[in-house]
C-alpha positions in Angstrom: 116.2 163.9 153.3 115.2 167.0 151.4 113.4 168.6 154.3 116.4 167.8 156.6 118.7 169.4 154.0 116.5 172.5 153.9 116.5 172.7 157.7 120.3 172.4 157.7 120.5 175.3 155.2 118.2 177.5 157.3 120.1 176.8 160.5 123.4 177.5 158.9 122.6 180.5 156.7 119.4 182.0 158.3 117.4 181.8 155.1 115.7 179.3 152.8 117.6 177.8 149.8 116.6 179.1 146.4 116.9 175.8 144.7 117.9 172.1 145.2 120.0 170.3 142.5 119.9 166.5 142.5 122.5 164.3 140.7 122.5 160.5 141.0 125.2 158.1 141.6 125.8 155.4 139.0 126.5 151.7 138.6 128.5 150.6 135.6 127.0 147.5 134.1 130.0 146.8 131.9 132.9 148.6 130.3 135.4 149.1 133.1 138.7 151.0 132.7 137.8 151.6 129.1 136.7 155.2 129.4 140.2 156.7 129.8 141.2 154.6 126.8 138.6 156.3 124.6 136.4 153.2 124.6 132.8 152.1 125.3 131.0 152.0 128.6 127.5 151.0 129.7 126.5 152.7 133.0 123.1 153.6 134.4 122.3 156.3 136.9 120.7 154.9 140.1 118.1 156.0 142.5 120.6 157.1 145.1 121.7 160.7 144.7 123.5 163.8 146.0 121.4 166.9 146.8 122.8 170.5 146.8 120.7 173.3 148.3 121.8 176.7 147.1 121.2 180.4 147.4 123.0 183.3 145.8 125.4 185.7 147.4 126.5 189.1 146.2 130.1 189.1 147.5 131.7 186.4 145.3 132.2 184.0 148.2 131.1 180.4 148.5 130.2 178.9 151.8 129.5 175.1 152.0 128.4 172.7 154.7 127.7 169.0 154.2 125.8 166.5 156.4 128.5 164.0 155.6 131.4 166.0 157.1 131.8 167.9 160.3 133.8 170.8 158.9 132.4 173.7 156.9 134.4 175.6 154.3 134.5 178.9 152.5 136.4 180.0 149.3 136.3 182.6 146.5 134.0 181.6 143.6 136.3 183.1 140.9 139.6 181.5 142.2 139.2 178.4 144.4 142.3 176.8 145.9 142.8 173.1 146.4 142.6 171.9 149.9 143.1 168.1 149.4 139.8 167.1 151.0 136.1 166.7 150.1 135.7 170.5 149.5 137.8 170.1 146.3 134.8 168.3 144.7 132.7 171.4 145.5 135.3 173.9 144.5 136.3 172.0 141.3 133.2 173.1 139.2 133.9 176.7 140.1 137.5 176.2 138.8 136.0 174.6 135.6 133.6 177.5 135.2 136.3 180.0 135.4 138.5 178.0 133.0 135.7 178.3 130.4 135.6 182.0 130.9 132.3 181.9 132.7 131.6 184.2 135.7 130.9 182.0 138.8 128.5 183.7 141.3 128.9 183.5 145.1 126.7 180.8 146.7 125.7 179.4 150.0 125.6 175.6 149.7 124.4 172.7 151.8 124.9 169.1 150.8 123.3 165.8 151.6 123.7 162.4 149.9 122.7 158.8 150.2 125.3 157.6 147.7 127.8 155.6 149.7 131.3 157.2 149.7 134.2 155.0 148.5 131.8 152.3 147.2 132.4 152.6 143.5 129.0 154.2 142.9 130.4 157.6 141.9 129.6 159.7 144.9 132.3 162.1 143.8 130.8 162.6 140.3 127.3 163.0 141.7 128.6 165.8 144.0 130.5 167.6 141.3 127.5 167.3 138.8 125.1 168.5 141.4 127.3 171.5 142.3 127.8 172.3 138.6 124.0 172.3 138.2 123.5 174.6 141.1 126.2 176.8 139.7 124.5 176.9 136.3 121.2 177.9 137.9 122.9 180.6 140.1 124.8 182.1 137.1 122.0 182.0 134.6 124.2 180.3 132.0 122.5 178.3 129.3 124.3 175.0 129.8 123.1 171.5 128.8 123.3 168.4 130.9 126.3 167.3 128.7 128.0 170.6 129.5 127.5 169.9 133.2 129.1 166.5 132.8 132.1 168.1 131.0 132.5 170.7 133.7 132.3 168.1 136.5 134.8 165.9 134.6 137.2 168.8 134.3 136.7 169.6 138.0 137.8 166.1 138.9 140.7 165.8 136.4 142.0 169.4 136.4 141.3 170.5 140.0 141.0 167.4 142.2 143.7 165.6 140.2 142.1 162.2 139.5 143.0 161.0 135.9 139.5 159.6 135.4 137.4 159.2 132.2 134.2 161.0 131.6 131.8 158.0 132.2 130.7 158.8 135.8 129.9 162.4 135.1 128.0 161.5 131.9 125.9 158.9 133.6 125.1 161.2 136.5 124.1 164.0 134.1 122.4 162.1 131.3 120.9 159.0 132.9 117.4 157.8 131.9 114.9 155.8 133.9 114.9 152.0 133.3 117.7 152.2 130.8 121.5 152.1 130.6 123.5 154.6 128.6 126.0 153.4 126.0 128.7 156.1 125.9 131.4 156.3 123.3 134.1 158.0 125.4 135.9 159.3 122.3 133.0 161.1 120.7 130.7 161.3 123.8 127.9 160.0 121.6 125.3 158.3 123.7 122.6 155.7 123.1 119.9 154.5 125.3 119.7 150.7 126.0 116.5 149.6 127.8 117.0 147.1 130.6 114.7 144.1 130.3 111.4 145.2 131.9 110.3 143.3 135.0 112.4 140.3 134.4 115.8 141.7 135.5 116.9 143.5 138.6 120.2 145.0 139.6 121.6 144.1 143.0 124.6 146.0 144.4 126.6 144.6 147.4 129.2 146.7 149.3 132.4 144.8 150.1 133.0 147.3 153.0 136.4 148.0 151.5 136.7 151.7 150.8 139.1 153.2 148.3 140.4 156.6 147.1 141.1 156.9 143.4 143.4 159.9 143.8 146.0 157.6 145.3 148.0 154.9 143.7 146.5 152.2 141.7 144.2 154.1 139.4 146.9 156.4 138.1 149.2 153.4 137.7 146.7 151.6 135.5 146.3 154.7 133.3 150.1 154.8 132.9 150.3 151.1 132.1 147.7 151.5 129.3 149.7 154.4 127.9 152.8 152.2 128.1 151.0 149.4 126.3 149.9 151.7 123.5 153.5 153.1 123.1 154.9 149.6 122.9 152.3 148.6 120.3 153.1 151.6 118.2 156.9 151.1 118.5 156.5 147.5 117.4 154.5 148.4 114.4 151.4 146.5 115.6 149.3 149.7 115.8 151.4 152.5 114.4 148.4 154.9 113.9 146.4 154.0 117.0 145.4 157.0 119.1 144.2 154.9 122.1 143.8 151.2 123.0 140.2 151.6 121.8 141.7 151.4 118.2 142.8 147.8 118.7 140.7 144.7 118.3 140.8 141.2 119.6 142.3 140.2 116.3 145.4 142.2 117.3 146.0 140.2 120.5 148.4 137.6 119.2 150.7 140.2 117.7 150.4 142.3 120.9 151.4 139.4 123.1 154.6 139.0 121.1 155.4 142.7 121.1 154.4 143.9 124.6 155.9 143.2 128.0 153.7 140.9 130.1 152.0 143.5 132.4 151.2 146.1 129.6 149.9 143.2 127.5 147.5 142.0 130.2 146.2 145.6 130.7 145.7 146.0 127.0 144.0 142.6 126.7 141.5 143.6 129.3 140.7 146.9 127.6 140.4 145.4 124.2 138.2 142.5 125.2 136.1 144.7 127.5 135.3 147.1 124.7 134.0 144.2 122.7 131.9 143.0 125.6 130.1 146.3 125.9 128.2 145.9 122.6 127.7 142.2 123.1 126.1 143.0 126.5 124.0 145.8 125.1 122.8 143.4 122.4 121.9 140.8 125.0 119.9 143.3 127.0 118.0 144.5 123.8 117.2 140.8 123.0 116.1 140.1 126.6 118.8 137.4 126.8 119.7 137.7 130.4 121.7 134.4 130.6 124.0 135.7 127.8 124.3 139.1 129.6 125.2 137.3 132.8 127.9 135.2 131.1 129.5 138.5 129.9 129.5 139.9 133.4 131.4 136.8 134.5 133.9 137.2 131.7 134.4 140.8 132.6 135.0 139.9 136.2 137.6 137.3 135.3 139.4 139.9 133.1 139.3 142.6 135.8 140.6 140.1 138.4 143.3 138.4 136.3 144.4 140.8 133.5 143.7 144.2 135.2 144.4 143.1 138.8 141.9 145.4 140.4 139.9 142.9 142.4 140.2 142.0 146.1 139.5 138.9 148.1 136.2 140.5 149.3 135.1 141.3 145.7 136.0 137.8 144.5 134.0 136.2 147.3 130.9 138.3 146.7 131.0 137.5 142.9 131.5 133.8 143.6 128.7 133.7 146.0 126.4 135.5 143.6 127.2 133.3 140.7 126.6 130.2 142.8 123.1 131.3 143.8 120.0 130.3 141.6 118.4 133.4 140.1 121.7 135.2 139.6 122.6 135.5 136.0 126.1 136.9 136.5 128.3 139.1 138.8 131.2 141.4 138.6 132.9 144.2 140.5 131.6 147.6 139.5 133.6 150.8 139.6 137.4 150.9 139.4 138.0 148.1 141.9 140.3 147.8 144.8 137.2 147.7 147.0 133.7 149.1 146.6 130.8 147.2 145.3 129.8 144.2 143.2 127.0 144.2 140.7 124.7 141.2 140.3 122.2 140.8 137.5 119.4 138.8 139.0 115.9 137.6 138.2 113.5 140.1 139.7 111.8 137.6 142.0 115.2 136.3 143.2 116.8 139.6 144.4 116.1 139.1 148.1 117.2 135.4 148.0 120.5 136.3 146.2 121.2 139.1 148.6 120.7 136.8 151.6 122.8 134.1 150.1 125.6 136.5 149.2 125.5 138.1 152.6 125.6 134.8 154.5 128.5 133.5 152.4 130.4 136.8 152.9 129.8 136.8 156.7 131.1 133.2 157.0 134.3 134.2 155.2 134.9 137.7 156.7 132.9 137.9 159.9 130.6 140.7 158.9 127.4 141.2 156.8 127.7 143.4 153.7 125.2 146.0 152.8 123.1 145.3 149.8 120.7 147.4 147.7 118.4 146.7 144.9 118.8 149.7 142.6 116.8 151.0 139.7 118.0 153.0 136.7 117.2 156.6 137.3 117.0 160.0 135.6 120.0 162.2 135.5 120.7 165.6 137.0 117.8 168.0 137.6 116.5 170.8 139.7 113.8 169.5 142.0 110.4 171.1 142.2 109.5 173.1 145.2 108.0 171.6 148.4 109.5 169.5 151.2 108.6 166.1 149.7 111.4 163.8 148.5 110.4 163.2 144.9 112.9 160.5 144.1 112.2 156.8 143.6 114.4 155.4 146.3 116.5 152.3 146.1 115.3 149.5 148.3 117.5 148.1 151.1 117.8 144.4 151.2 
């Protein structure tokens, strides 16, 4: 992929790129819809990534071409304007740079990715983080990986217009091999959680249902959580709470009496999911994969019933996984309304689980879903020179 990307760059711009930035997608193990409630999440970066080849320009313009889209684009580095399409994820980091008072240079950019779009594996965050990294290198600014995550997050919320939390960008920027990243979305404190050696594998299955977070349901869930918090404060259940993160399972009986049914269900998911994150991390540290799998199943039930973000396809994939020997537990991963499911499986059972899940899904929906065994990966980086693709790739199943 890297040599093809470099060839695309040469063909488009008549010169070689000066650098290539790589930023991975992510799979969230547990902690869904908790990030924008200042809660806990446990994602890991994966060995599928977005690559941005870049070279500087002296005229303050940005030109961009992507292997995933037919149209090219051009904008002013210092003052990009929203277009309402994929280019906004490229222009967004330039907006965030300028907002910080940093001078954004002109760049020629070419983009390639093997993170599936619309699958809940954070292709948009990977793109924004990779662009932010290329922008850092082109500008000579001394910015940390955490700074890049914050710039990419601001690009998505302040420029693209998606009211997302910071989890995806943090995972893409700060991921570590063979480990998950516990992120406190209030303080942005991170902690590495090793994933049980050779005994566990992560299987991701794509439902084939694509989604767009900028539309509809995601913003509605954010609003419902705010409504739940406002009702809890007004009822005196949590008068000093800053976010749903400040409530615990012990508050649920009082919340059920005080809140309207829909806000209560949304709050119940967030509160119980926060508690599951640390229980799941503890199970991973102890190597207790059956306990970790049980927590995935609990999380799926909560996402389906209390948060109402599942679909028939996601339900079917999880049920098929949970019914297959060697699968410890399954749940949807990402915001929902489509995208992928995550299955924690025994390493030697990954192919069998993928086949079983695929066959059951095909019987129900008439098509075979894509499945990948993914490995936790390192976060954003500038690749060394040379044409070789230095990544550890995910393995198709």
